[in-house]
N, C-alpha and C positions, 0 to 999 in steps of 0.2 A: 516402323516398328524402332524399339532400340534396344541395343544393345543387350546379353541374356549372358549370368554368368557362364554359359559355357562357349560364346564370344569372345570372352574375357579370358578364359583361360587357355582356347586355344591358340590366343593371339600373344599369350605372357607364358606357353608350353609348361603347364602347372594343371592340376588337378580340379576338376570345381569346387568339389572341397576345399581345397588352397584359398582359392575365389573368398568364397562365403568366410572363410574366418577370419579374412581381411578385410572383406566388408564387411562384419558383426565385431571387429576390432580388438580380436581375441588376439592375445600377446608370444604364445609359442609360434609361433610364423620366422622363420628364420629372415635376417636384415634383407640379404639378398633377393631372396625369394618375395619379401615383401616390395622392396623397389620395382621388379619385376613387373605383379602385380598393379603395382598404385596409377606406374607410367601405361599397362594395358587398359586400366578403369578411364584415364583421361582425353589416351587416345581415341578409345571407342566410346568418350563422351555417356558413360556407363552411370543411369539412375536408377537405385532401387526398390522394388517393389513394396512402396511401406505396408498397403495394406497387407501384401500377402505374409508379412516380413509380422507384423502383431498380430494375425489369426494364429501364427502359429505358436505366439507364443501369450497368446490368451488375452493381447489388451486390443484396445479398440487406435489408442493414437488418438485419443479425445481426453481433453479433461476439464472439467467448469470452473470459471468463475466465477463468485456467486461478489456480488458487491449490494449498499445500501442504492445510491442515485447512483447513474449510466452518466446523465449531464453534469452531475458534479465537478468540474474540469478534475480536482483531485482525483476524484474513481477515473477518469479518464482517462488523466497522462498514465495512473499505473497500471491502468489495464495496457495498455501498449507496450509499454514494459513486460508487463506478466506476457502477452506475450511475440514479442520478443526472444524471451527468452524457453519459452517454449518452441517454438519452429527451431532452435537451437538442437535440440533432439527429435523434431520430426511432427513435432504433435501438435495436433488443431486445438483450439482454444472458445467451448463453447459458457458465453456469457449468458448470465443472469441476473436479474433485479430486482432485490426484494422490497424498495421502497422502506426498507428499516421497520418490516411488519414481522410482530411476532409469527402469525401463521402460517408467511411466507417463508419466513427462516424455519421455521420448526419442516414445513417440504423441503425444503433443503436439504438439511441433517437427514431427514428418513430418506434423500434418497433422491436427487435429480434420475432418473429409469435406467435402473442400476447395472442393465447391460450395457450404457451408451456408454460409461467414461470412467475411466482409469484410477480419475481422481480427481481431488475436490480441494481449491484454494477459494477461501471463505471469508468474508468478515461480515461479522452481525453487530447487530446495533440491538438488540431486544432480550433472546435467549440467551441463558446465562447457564452457567457451571450442567445445571439438576438439567438441563432438556439436552443438554453435552453428554449426562450421564446417561441418558435415558434412550442416547442412540442404538438404532438395532444395522443401521445399514452399514455395513462393514469398508464402504470404498475410503480408503487413504485418502488423512485431508488432515490440511496444512490451517494453521488459522492466523486471520490478520488484523491490526485494531487491537484496540487496549478494554471491549467487551470483558471479554473471560484470560482473565489471566491465569498461569498456574493451574492448567487445564492440562487431562487428563491426552493434549495432540501433541503436533506441535507446532509452537505461535512462533510471528515477525511482528516489531513494532519499534520502537522508536521513547526514551523514556522522556515521555509526557509533560511532568513535572516537570523535572532538572529544565528541561526545555522553555521553559512557562515560566519559571524558575529566571532562568537567562534571559529571556525579551526582560521580563519588567526589570529585573536587573538594570540594564541597558536601559531602561528610561526615565529609571530613578539616578541613574550616574550621568545624567541629559542635566538635573537639577528638578525635575518634575517631582511632588509629593504629593498632589493630589490626581492619586493616575486610575481611570476605571477600567470597567474591565466587562464585553460585551461577549454570551456565550453559554454566562451559567443560566442550569437548568435543573426545576426541582426531580427530573424523573429520577427515580436512582435506579436505572438499569443506563444511565448516563456516563457513562466510566471516565469516556475522553472529557467531561465538560469537567467532572469531578477534579481528576488528575490536573487537569488546565488552571482550574482553582485552586489548588492544593500550591502548587509551582509559584503561583503570582501572590497567594495571601502569604505564603515565606519568606519571600522577597521583600513583601512590604515589612511581615516581620524580624528580619534580621537587620533589614535599614532603622528599624526604628519609627517607622509610618506604622499609624491605625488604621484597623482597617473599619473602613464604611459597606454596610449596606447597600447604600441609594446607591452607591458607587457601580452596583454589579447585579443590575437587577437582571432577573431572569430572561431567557431569552427562548420563543418556539420554538422556533427551528435557523438552521445557520447557511440562514439565505442572504441574498444581497438586500431582499426587500426590509427582512428582519434586521439588518446592522442600522439598515438607513433607520428603522423608527425607534431602536433604545439609542442609539444616538441622539433623536428628539428630545427623547424624553434627560439623557445627562444632563445635554445644552441648558435643557428649562429649571434644572434646577439652582437655588440663591448659586451656592458654590459650581458651576461645571469646573470638571475635568479639567488638566492642564496637558492630561497624557491618555490615550485611548489600547489599549490593548486586548484585541478582539482573538478568538480564538477562532477563526479562519478565515481563508482572507478573501471570501465572499462576506463575509461581515463588515470586514476593515473597507469593503471597497464601497460600501453600503453606506458604511459610517463617513470617506469622506464624499461621499458627497453630498450627503446632509451638512457637515462642515460647512463644503464650500457654498450651498446654496444658502446660508444660513450668513454668507459676508468673511467667513472664520478665513485664515488662513492658518495652511499646512505646509512646516506645521508649528509657524512662527505661535500662532494661537491655540493651536491644540495640536500635540502630533498625532497620531493613529499608527501602530504594528497591527500585525498580522500572523496568519500561523500557516505553511502546505509551501508558499511557492508557486502559485500555479502560473501560470505564462500572465493572463492578465495586470497581474502587478506588479510584474517588470515594465506595461507600458502606460501605465496608466499617469496620471498628471495629480500629485506628484508619483514614484514611482515609489511601488509596498516597501516598507523594512518588514521581512517575517522567519519567519523558522523554516529553515528547507531540508524537508526533511530526504533522505537517501533513497527514492525513488524506486532511483532503479536497483541499488542494493535489495533492498527491500523486493522487490519481485526476484530477482536473480534467490533468493537465499528460498523464495517460497518454493520457486520450485525444481531446486536444491533438493528442498525436503521432502514436498512429494515425491521426489526422481527415487529418491533411498525408501520411502515410506512402501511406492508401487513395487520396487525392487524381484526379485524372485522370476523363475518363464515361466506361469500359468498365474491364472486370478487366485486359486487356491496359496497358493505360494508365497505370491505376493503378500497377500493379509497377514499370514503366518509371522512371514518376516518383518509388516510394516507391527503389528499387536505387539514383537516381542521388542520393538525398536526401544531405545532411551529417552525419553520424553525432550525436546530440547526447546531450553524460549530463547531465540536469539533476537539480541538486541542491534537492532539497524544504528546507522550513523544516523544525522544530521549539522546543521551549523547555524548559527542567526548571523544574513542578511542583511547587513546596514543601507537604505535608501533613504532617496530624501525625506519623507513622512515622516524622519524624525530627526536628520542634522540637515535638511536643506537640502545644501549638493555635492551628497553623498555618492559614490560609484557604485553600481550595483554588481 
């Protein structure tokens, strides 16, 4: 059996209450007393009973992370960062896959078994402000992604439009004047696609290049097969593109495969760029130029905001605090990483 608070108190020569104050991070413990207690904690290898602590505070120690696709590398990598950030707070993460389906996303908004979780981090693809406003579940919530902007709860995302413009400007700077885009979608709820297309068009306009909708065919989804299929359509044009900006790396990897299968050299015959900086793109041949969102920062910020939303000492208290908190729109960092797929021998 592990050491108890009473064991630590006896070793340090202080009261059990004092040990509890140190373990719970209260600041009004004298420095020399804190030092004695921390030494005793280390010597006895004390491990707090998180279940009991959470029970006293009216919490479960569990948060939920709801994502569209767990097999999409971007979301898999983001999940790892969320789990790491949550673990620093002693939290366990329950992961739910929505497949981007409206019914499943609405179910998430209306509560993942309310008594089971303390908070929710949610990346929706379909539901919007209306569904969020109609939400009756009071579980603290932080949003990720581009579907709901300027909503009634904390939100973390990068500036997709600016990032897409920077990528398109990179391709223009290499002398390309006929640039395709893979990832446009007709669905009104596809905010990620709309923002990235808007950034692409801004860059063309700023460079005095015409917009040709034949170079931006609609894409059903954002998988490798979609990128490969749309790239075949682009290469079949009378005037195929000199470069292609794909709205995620999976599309770009599919486009690369089609280009290479057609006997084209990348980037000499056609340059290809992606978005998301998934690990696969660092080891593809050629390596993939991409936009790299700071996934670690996105995850840490989301967990920090959720922690602030949870707040209080009990379920009712934390909700009152969360509802009253100022809603924050946090813009995470990103960077453009130039690799071989646009400039041949660029460093990774």
